[in-house]
LUMLUMRO-535496 format. One record per residue (C-alpha): x, y, z; residue number from 1. Coordinates in nm, 2 decimals. Example, Ala and Ser with C-alpha at 12.3 -4.5 7.8 and 13.67 -1.06 7.14 Angstrom:
> x,y,z,resi
> 1.23,-0.45,0.78,1
> 1.37,-0.11,0.71,2
END
This chain:
> x,y,z,resi
> 3.00,1.18,1.37,1
> 3.26,1.43,1.25,2
> 3.06,1.56,0.95,3
> 2.74,1.75,0.95,4
> 2.56,1.95,1.21,5
> 2.25,1.91,1.43,6
> 2.16,1.68,1.71,7
> 2.00,1.42,1.48,8
> 2.04,1.28,1.13,9
> 1.77,1.18,0.88,10
> 1.79,0.87,0.65,11
> 1.58,0.89,0.34,12
> 1.55,0.55,0.19,13
> 1.34,0.54,-0.13,14
> 1.14,0.83,-0.01,15
> 1.08,0.71,0.34,16
> 1.25,0.92,0.61,17
> 1.39,0.79,0.94,18
> 1.53,1.02,1.21,19
> 1.81,0.91,1.46,20
> 2.03,1.08,1.71,21
> 2.40,1.09,1.64,22
> 2.48,0.86,1.93,23
> 2.26,0.59,1.79,24
> 2.45,0.58,1.47,25
> 2.78,0.48,1.64,26
> 2.66,0.13,1.73,27
> 2.39,0.09,1.48,28
> 2.33,-0.28,1.38,29
> 2.35,-0.20,1.01,30
> 2.71,-0.16,0.90,31
> 2.64,0.09,0.62,32
> 2.45,0.32,0.85,33
> 2.71,0.30,1.13,34
> 2.98,0.40,0.88,35
> 2.83,0.74,0.87,36
> 2.95,0.81,1.22,37
> 3.31,0.80,1.11,38
> 3.28,1.02,0.79,39
> 3.51,1.32,0.80,40
> 3.42,1.49,0.47,41
> 3.14,1.51,0.21,42
> 3.34,1.27,-0.01,43
> 3.34,1.01,0.26,44
> 2.96,1.05,0.30,45
> 2.90,1.00,-0.07,46
> 3.09,0.68,-0.06,47
> 2.83,0.55,0.19,48
> 2.51,0.70,0.05,49
> 2.38,0.83,-0.28,50
> 2.33,1.19,-0.19,51
> 2.35,1.43,0.11,52
> 2.17,1.75,0.21,53
> 2.39,1.96,0.43,54
> 2.12,2.20,0.54,55
> 1.88,1.94,0.67,56
> 2.15,1.68,0.75,57
> 1.96,1.43,0.54,58
> 2.12,1.12,0.38,59
> 1.96,0.98,0.07,60
> 1.97,0.60,-0.02,61
> 1.82,0.49,-0.36,62
> 1.71,0.16,-0.22,63
> 1.39,-0.04,-0.18,64
> 1.19,0.14,0.09,65
> 0.97,-0.15,0.19,66
> 1.26,-0.39,0.22,67
> 1.44,-0.14,0.45,68
> 1.12,-0.12,0.65,69
> 1.14,-0.49,0.72,70
> 1.51,-0.45,0.80,71
> 1.43,-0.18,1.05,72
> 1.18,-0.42,1.22,73
> 1.48,-0.65,1.27,74
> 1.68,-0.36,1.42,75
> 1.39,-0.29,1.67,76
> 1.26,-0.64,1.74,77
> 1.54,-0.88,1.64,78
> 1.34,-1.08,1.38,79
> 1.42,-1.06,1.01,80
> 1.18,-1.21,0.76,81
> 1.12,-1.17,0.39,82
> 0.90,-0.90,0.24,83
> 0.58,-1.06,0.11,84
> 0.55,-1.08,-0.27,85
> 0.92,-0.98,-0.31,86
> 1.19,-1.20,-0.47,87
> 1.40,-1.37,-0.20,88
> 1.72,-1.29,-0.39,89
> 1.62,-0.92,-0.43,90
> 1.56,-0.89,-0.06,91
> 1.89,-1.07,0.01,92
> 2.07,-0.81,-0.21,93
> 1.92,-0.54,0.01,94
> 2.04,-0.72,0.32,95
> 2.39,-0.74,0.18,96
> 2.38,-0.37,0.09,97
> 2.29,-0.27,0.45,98
> 2.55,-0.51,0.60,99
> 2.34,-0.81,0.70,100
> 2.39,-1.18,0.62,101
> 2.17,-1.48,0.56,102
> 2.23,-1.60,0.92,103
> 2.03,-1.29,1.04,104
> 1.71,-1.43,0.88,105
> 1.47,-1.64,1.08,106
> 1.51,-2.02,1.03,107
> 1.21,-2.06,0.79,108
> 1.33,-1.77,0.57,109
> 1.69,-1.91,0.57,110
> 1.55,-2.24,0.42,111
> 1.36,-2.04,0.16,112
> 1.68,-1.85,0.07,113
> 1.89,-2.17,0.05,114
> 1.64,-2.33,-0.18,115
> 1.61,-2.03,-0.40,116
> 1.99,-1.98,-0.42,117
> 2.04,-2.35,-0.51,118
> 1.79,-2.32,-0.79,119
> 1.93,-2.00,-0.92,120
> 2.29,-2.13,-0.91,121
> 2.18,-2.44,-1.10,122
> 2.01,-2.23,-1.37,123
> 2.22,-1.92,-1.39,124
> 2.56,-2.08,-1.37,125
> 2.56,-2.11,-1.75,126
> 2.38,-1.78,-1.80,127
> 2.67,-1.55,-1.81,128
> 2.61,-1.31,-2.10,129
> 2.84,-1.37,-2.39,130
> 3.02,-1.04,-2.39,131
> 3.36,-0.90,-2.45,132
> 3.59,-0.94,-2.15,133
> 3.68,-0.58,-2.19,134
> 3.38,-0.36,-2.13,135
> 3.31,0.00,-2.04,136
> 3.43,0.32,-2.19,137
> 3.79,0.26,-2.09,138
> 3.80,-0.07,-2.28,139
> 3.69,0.07,-2.62,140
> 3.96,0.07,-2.88,141
> 4.21,-0.13,-2.68,142
> 4.24,-0.48,-2.54,143
> 4.46,-0.61,-2.26,144
> 4.72,-0.87,-2.33,145
> 4.56,-1.21,-2.37,146
> 4.21,-1.07,-2.43,147
> 4.20,-1.22,-2.78,148
> 4.30,-1.56,-2.65,149
> 4.04,-1.54,-2.38,150
> 3.77,-1.44,-2.62,151
> 3.86,-1.73,-2.85,152
> 3.85,-1.98,-2.57,153
> 3.51,-1.84,-2.46,154
> 3.38,-1.87,-2.81,155
> 3.51,-2.23,-2.83,156
> 3.36,-2.32,-2.50,157
> 3.01,-2.19,-2.60,158
> 3.04,-2.37,-2.93,159
> 3.08,-2.70,-2.75,160
> 2.86,-2.63,-2.45,161
> 2.57,-2.43,-2.59,162
> 2.42,-2.59,-2.90,163
> 2.21,-2.28,-2.99,164
> 2.47,-2.02,-2.92,165
> 2.60,-2.00,-3.28,166
> 2.58,-2.15,-3.63,167
> 2.90,-2.35,-3.57,168
> 2.76,-2.48,-3.24,169
> 2.44,-2.59,-3.42,170
> 2.63,-2.78,-3.68,171
> 2.85,-2.94,-3.42,172
> 2.55,-3.05,-3.21,173
> 2.39,-3.20,-3.52,174
> 2.70,-3.40,-3.61,175
> 2.72,-3.52,-3.25,176
> 2.36,-3.63,-3.25,177
> 2.42,-3.82,-3.57,178
> 2.71,-4.00,-3.42,179
> 2.50,-4.09,-3.11,180
> 2.22,-4.23,-3.33,181
> 2.46,-4.43,-3.55,182
> 2.63,-4.58,-3.25,183
> 2.30,-4.67,-3.09,184
> 2.17,-4.83,-3.41,185
> 2.49,-5.04,-3.44,186
> 2.47,-5.14,-3.08,187
> 2.11,-5.26,-3.12,188
> 2.17,-5.43,-3.45,189
> 2.48,-5.62,-3.31,190
> 2.24,-5.82,-3.09,191
> 2.04,-5.95,-3.38,192
> 2.12,-6.31,-3.49,193
> 2.14,-6.19,-3.86,194
> 2.42,-5.95,-3.76,195
> 2.66,-6.23,-3.67,196
> 2.95,-6.32,-3.89,197
> 2.93,-6.59,-4.15,198
> 3.12,-6.83,-3.93,199
> 2.83,-6.80,-3.68,200
> 3.04,-6.68,-3.39,201
> 2.91,-6.71,-3.04,202
> 2.81,-6.41,-2.83,203
> 3.13,-6.45,-2.62,204
> 3.34,-6.44,-2.94,205
> 3.16,-6.13,-3.06,206
> 3.24,-5.95,-2.74,207
> 3.62,-5.98,-2.81,208
> 3.80,-5.68,-2.96,209
> 4.02,-5.88,-3.19,210
> 4.20,-5.76,-3.50,211
> 3.94,-5.93,-3.72,212
> 3.65,-5.77,-3.53,213
> 3.80,-5.42,-3.56,214
> 3.83,-5.46,-3.94,215
> 3.46,-5.55,-3.97,216
> 3.21,-5.27,-4.06,217
> 3.06,-5.26,-3.71,218
> 3.41,-5.24,-3.56,219
> 3.50,-4.96,-3.79,220
> 3.19,-4.76,-3.72,221
> 3.23,-4.81,-3.35,222
> 3.60,-4.69,-3.36,223
> 3.49,-4.38,-3.56,224
> 3.22,-4.30,-3.31,225
> 3.45,-4.35,-3.01,226
> 3.71,-4.13,-3.18,227
> 3.46,-3.85,-3.23,228
> 3.33,-3.87,-2.87,229
> 3.69,-3.88,-2.74,230
> 3.80,-3.58,-2.94,231
> 3.49,-3.39,-2.84,232
> 3.54,-3.46,-2.47,233
> 3.91,-3.36,-2.48,234
> 3.84,-3.03,-2.66,235
> 3.56,-2.95,-2.41,236
> 3.80,-3.02,-2.12,237
> 4.07,-2.80,-2.27,238
> 3.84,-2.50,-2.33,239
> 3.66,-2.53,-1.99,240
> 3.71,-2.26,-1.74,241
> 3.72,-2.48,-1.43,242
> 3.88,-2.82,-1.49,243
> 3.77,-2.96,-1.15,244
> 3.41,-2.84,-1.20,245
> 3.42,-2.99,-1.55,246
> 3.51,-3.34,-1.41,247
> 3.23,-3.32,-1.15,248
> 2.95,-3.24,-1.39,249
> 2.70,-3.53,-1.44,250
> 2.70,-3.52,-1.82,251
> 3.08,-3.53,-1.83,252
> 3.09,-3.83,-1.60,253
> 2.84,-4.00,-1.83,254
> 3.07,-3.92,-2.12,255
> 3.36,-4.09,-1.95,256
> 3.14,-4.39,-1.86,257
> 3.05,-4.43,-2.22,258
> 3.40,-4.39,-2.37,259
> 3.63,-4.57,-2.13,260
> 3.47,-4.92,-2.17,261
> 3.60,-4.93,-2.53,262
> 3.95,-4.85,-2.44,263
> 3.94,-5.09,-2.14,264
> 3.82,-5.37,-2.36,265
> 4.10,-5.30,-2.61,266
> 4.36,-5.30,-2.34,267
> 4.22,-5.62,-2.19,268
> 4.25,-5.78,-2.53,269
> 4.61,-5.66,-2.58,270
> 4.73,-5.77,-2.23,271
> 4.53,-6.09,-2.18,272
> 4.55,-6.22,-2.54,273
> 4.27,-6.33,-2.77,274
> 4.24,-6.69,-2.65,275
> 4.27,-6.64,-2.27,276
> 4.01,-6.77,-2.03,277
> 3.89,-6.42,-1.96,278
> 3.83,-6.36,-2.32,279
> 3.64,-6.69,-2.36,280
> 3.42,-6.61,-2.07,281
> 3.33,-6.27,-2.23,282
> 3.12,-6.16,-1.93,283
> 3.33,-5.86,-1.83,284
> 3.37,-5.74,-2.19,285
> 3.00,-5.78,-2.26,286
> 2.92,-5.57,-1.96,287
> 3.17,-5.30,-2.07,288
> 3.04,-5.32,-2.43,289
> 2.68,-5.27,-2.32,290
> 2.77,-4.96,-2.12,291
> 2.77,-4.78,-2.45,292
> 2.40,-4.73,-2.39,293
> 2.50,-4.43,-2.18,294
> 2.56,-4.25,-2.51,295
> 2.19,-4.20,-2.53,296
> 2.21,-3.96,-2.23,297
> 2.45,-3.75,-2.43,298
> 2.14,-3.63,-2.61,299
> 2.06,-3.43,-2.30,300
> 2.30,-3.16,-2.42,301
> 2.09,-3.09,-2.72,302
> 1.73,-3.15,-2.61,303
> 1.54,-2.94,-2.36,304
> 1.32,-3.23,-2.25,305
> 1.61,-3.43,-2.11,306
> 1.77,-3.13,-1.95,307
> 1.44,-3.05,-1.79,308
> 1.41,-3.40,-1.65,309
> 1.76,-3.39,-1.50,310
> 1.72,-3.04,-1.36,311
> 1.38,-3.14,-1.20,312
> 1.53,-3.45,-1.04,313
> 1.81,-3.23,-0.90,314
> 1.58,-2.97,-0.75,315
> 1.32,-3.22,-0.62,316
> 1.56,-3.46,-0.45,317
> 1.39,-3.39,-0.12,318
> 1.05,-3.49,-0.26,319
> 1.20,-3.80,-0.43,320
> 1.36,-3.91,-0.10,321
> 1.03,-3.85,0.07,322
> 0.86,-4.06,-0.19,323
> 1.11,-4.35,-0.14,324
> 1.07,-4.33,0.24,325
> 0.69,-4.36,0.20,326
> 0.73,-4.66,-0.02,327
> 0.99,-4.83,0.21,328
> 0.77,-4.78,0.51,329
> 0.46,-4.92,0.33,330
> 0.67,-5.21,0.20,331
> 0.78,-5.30,0.55,332
> 0.43,-5.29,0.69,333
> 0.24,-5.47,0.41,334
> 0.51,-5.73,0.34,335
> 0.51,-5.84,0.71,336
> 0.13,-5.85,0.73,337
> 0.09,-6.04,0.39,338
> 0.35,-6.29,0.49,339
> 0.17,-6.35,0.82,340
> -0.17,-6.38,0.67,341
> -0.07,-6.59,0.37,342
> 0.20,-6.82,0.52,343
> 0.26,-6.75,0.89,344
> -0.08,-6.84,1.03,345
> -0.19,-7.21,1.04,346
> -0.51,-7.17,0.84,347
> -0.49,-7.49,0.65,348
> -0.38,-7.31,0.33,349
> -0.03,-7.18,0.30,350
> 0.08,-6.97,0.01,351
> 0.44,-7.06,-0.08,352
> 0.49,-6.74,-0.27,353
> 0.48,-6.55,0.06,354
> 0.73,-6.78,0.24,355
> 0.94,-6.48,0.36,356
> 0.90,-6.11,0.40,357
> 1.16,-6.03,0.13,358
> 0.95,-6.24,-0.11,359
> 0.64,-6.05,-0.01,360
> 0.82,-5.72,-0.07,361
> 0.81,-5.79,-0.44,362
> 0.43,-5.84,-0.43,363
> 0.39,-5.51,-0.23,364
> 0.59,-5.30,-0.47,365
> 0.41,-5.42,-0.78,366
> 0.08,-5.38,-0.61,367
> 0.15,-5.03,-0.48,368
> 0.26,-4.91,-0.82,369
> -0.05,-5.08,-0.97,370
> 0.16,-5.29,-1.21,371
> 0.02,-5.62,-1.10,372
> 0.21,-5.89,-1.29,373
> 0.00,-6.16,-1.15,374
> 0.30,-6.39,-1.08,375
> 0.20,-6.40,-0.71,376
> -0.13,-6.30,-0.54,377
> -0.30,-6.36,-0.21,378
> -0.54,-6.66,-0.18,379
> -0.69,-6.60,0.16,380
> -0.97,-6.36,0.23,381
> -0.77,-6.15,0.48,382
> -0.48,-6.14,0.24,383
> -0.70,-6.02,-0.04,384
> -0.85,-5.75,0.18,385
> -0.49,-5.65,0.27,386
> -0.40,-5.64,-0.10,387
> -0.68,-5.40,-0.17,388
> -0.57,-5.17,0.11,389
> -0.21,-5.20,-0.03,390
> -0.32,-5.09,-0.38,391
> -0.52,-4.79,-0.25,392
> -0.24,-4.68,-0.02,393
> 0.01,-4.70,-0.30,394
> -0.21,-4.47,-0.52,395
> -0.23,-4.22,-0.23,396
> 0.13,-4.23,-0.13,397
> 0.26,-4.19,-0.49,398
> 0.02,-3.90,-0.56,399
> 0.13,-3.69,-0.26,400
> 0.46,-3.56,-0.39,401
> 0.36,-3.55,-0.75,402
> 0.22,-3.19,-0.73,403
> 0.56,-3.05,-0.60,404
> 0.75,-3.24,-0.87,405
> 0.51,-3.12,-1.14,406
> 0.54,-2.76,-1.05,407
> 0.92,-2.79,-1.04,408
> 0.92,-2.95,-1.38,409
> 0.71,-2.67,-1.53,410
> 0.94,-2.41,-1.38,411
> 1.25,-2.59,-1.50,412
> 1.10,-2.62,-1.85,413
> 1.02,-2.25,-1.87,414
> 1.37,-2.15,-1.75,415
> 1.55,-2.37,-2.00,416
> 1.31,-2.26,-2.27,417
> 1.39,-1.90,-2.20,418
> 1.76,-1.98,-2.20,419
> 1.73,-2.15,-2.54,420
> 1.53,-1.86,-2.68,421
> 1.79,-1.62,-2.57,422
> 2.07,-1.81,-2.74,423
> 1.83,-1.85,-3.04,424
> 1.81,-1.48,-3.08,425
> 2.19,-1.45,-3.07,426
> 2.20,-1.73,-3.33,427
> 1.96,-1.54,-3.56,428
> 2.16,-1.22,-3.53,429
> 2.48,-1.41,-3.62,430
> 2.31,-1.57,-3.92,431
> 2.18,-1.24,-4.05,432
> 2.52,-1.07,-4.00,433
END
């Protein structure tokens, strides 16, 4: 060390003092502490620490003392773990400040940090405070070139992405919900026999996007709804910050799945003709037409309940996979045993419903989920005993991951509720102003 005097230095971290020799600082495992060895002036020292006492050769760091204590345990013993009752992200910030990385943590704590960071990124990605891009005392009274345009794009983006961020966003969300409801009502009503045209067209003929069908009331309403959804999707794409991230979002993919079938059907009608064999079959067009049901999922942009469900499924994918593995293993075991007991053994009575293991899998899944349609059931005594065991096992296996999923659902709901309340406060301020 080229600055300061004395054979030793003192680190004061949050009121806790640590004494080291000068030689130790040169190769200290913490990069911020080792930087003190190369300081040549008091200005260099103050770039590393918060304050410095020349008389006592003491360096002050306004950081979490308990967290630094656990970091010092890593320096001495080589094991780094989280501080009990401390947020993982807060401790990770302390690690970054002192020059450590997530790989220095023990494996169990690394998994906790990864889970916590994935949850936080999912929730806080859209939680950037709506502020002026120019902040600070230097930014007052002047704006850099393009700041007005950036602010306008940010306002447009929040209007389309955050339904509670402003009065205009609230009105836009209400209009979008009305279009979704109208389109769903038209879709459901179009399957009623009374909805058919006076000439009593067949279902295949109704699936065709002909010039006559477009001029009908249902065709006009459908075209208006598609036009609104298309314009909304295009504007949201234009004002988005990251175009690649916009395309990868699940809700935007659902929007494309709901919009594109209409244009594909129209193009197929234009290029194949109204009387082609493909049009008469009508199967492809009916499938594309029925994909409009995805519009219902668009309501997730405006309702916390659907957002909570999607966020919970995203965070609990491990538990969901574990649940599917439990069910698949149980299906393999019980379907093989039921097929053997009901049809495989020569007991004089063979149950034709259990002729194969895949057929028995259907009975297993409806029994484990306690649905019990009754379309197939065991008739032998061993088969009925196995059926009882299957039902009880299904209840136990399905109940095991439910606790984790429930707690994640509650956490997601509170987070989204807090987010909605925050934007609600900004909406109230805008309304009062």
